[in-house]
N, C-alpha and C positions, 0 to 999 in steps of 0.2 A: 421648172418642168411641169409642175401641177397646173400652173396658170396657162401654159400653152395647151395642155390637154383640155382644160375647161373651154378655152376659146375654140379649139377644133371641134369639140363636142357640140358646142352651141351652134356652130356653123353647120355641122352635120345634121343636127336636129332640123334646121330650116330646110336644108336640101332634101332630106328624106321625106319631110311632110309634103313638100311640093311634088316630089317624084311620085309618091303614092297617090296624091290627089289627081295628078296629071294622067297617070296610067288608068285610073278609074274613069276619068272623064273621057279618055280615048276609047274606053270600052262602052261608052254610051250610058253610063250610070248617072243618076240624078245628083243633086247637090248634097244631100245628107250621106248617101253611100260614098261619094267622093271625099267628103270631109272625114268620115270615119276611117276610110282606108288611108288617107293622108296621116291621120293621127296614129293609127296602128302601125304604119310603116316606120314612122319616126320613133315611136316608143319601142317597137320591136327591135329596130336597129341599135338603139341605145342600150336596150336590155341585153342583147347578145354581146355587145362590146363589153359591158360591165361583167357579165358572167364569164366571158373568156379571159378577162383580166383578174378574176378572182374577187370581185367586189359585189356588194349588194346592188342590184339595179336601181338607178336613181328614181325611177318611177314608183318604186315600192317604199321609198323613204317617206316617213310621215311629213305631210305638208309640202312636199316638193312639187312645185308647179311645172313639172317637165311636160306632162301631157297637155296642160293648159297652153303652154308656149307653142306646142305643135298644132293645137287646135286654132290658135290665133293666126299662125302662119298659113295654114291651109285655108282658113276662112277668108282672109284678105285676098289670097290668090284666087280662090273660086269666085268671090264677089267681083273682083276686077274682070275676070273672064266673062262673067254674067253680064256686066255692063259694057262689054265690047272692047275692053283693053286687050291688046295682043299678048299672047303667052310669053313672047320674048321680053316684054316690058313687065308683065305681072309676076313672072317667076323671080327675078332678082328682088323685087319689092316684097314678095311673100317670104323669101328666104331671109331678108333683112329684118322683117318683123319678128320671125321666130328667133333669129340670132340675137337681136337686141333684147327681146323679152327674157330670154334665157340668161344672158349676161347680166341684165339689170336685176333679175331675181336672185342671182348669186351675189352680186355686189351689195345689194341692200337687204338681203336676207328675207325676201318675200316668202311667205308661206300661205298655203291654202288651209281653210278650216274644214274640219270633218262635218259631214252632213248628218244631222241627228233626226231621228224619227220621233214625232210627238204623237201621243195618243189623243185622239179627238173626242 
């Protein structure tokens, strides 16, 4: 059952990232706001799901590349739109990028590193 939930979550991450980016683009926003809204939509949806199920949101777990997968998904989608690819083609590819990145990060235990500030 846990495996099925992880797969559905990974798919939802890709769909929500694309949905947020597409809504922002339809509102006439630029690349960066579309990217940020795509990531926020995906991370927000996943966080709400986790909170309602009584778990710590994945995005708050140390080193979890949840938001990174959402950013990759939205970035691929928006770049494809920028270069003239139709949304009906770019959407499933963007979803697939987020889906695969999330599944691969779970399968291989990929982690992000903390950003450290250094005194100059």
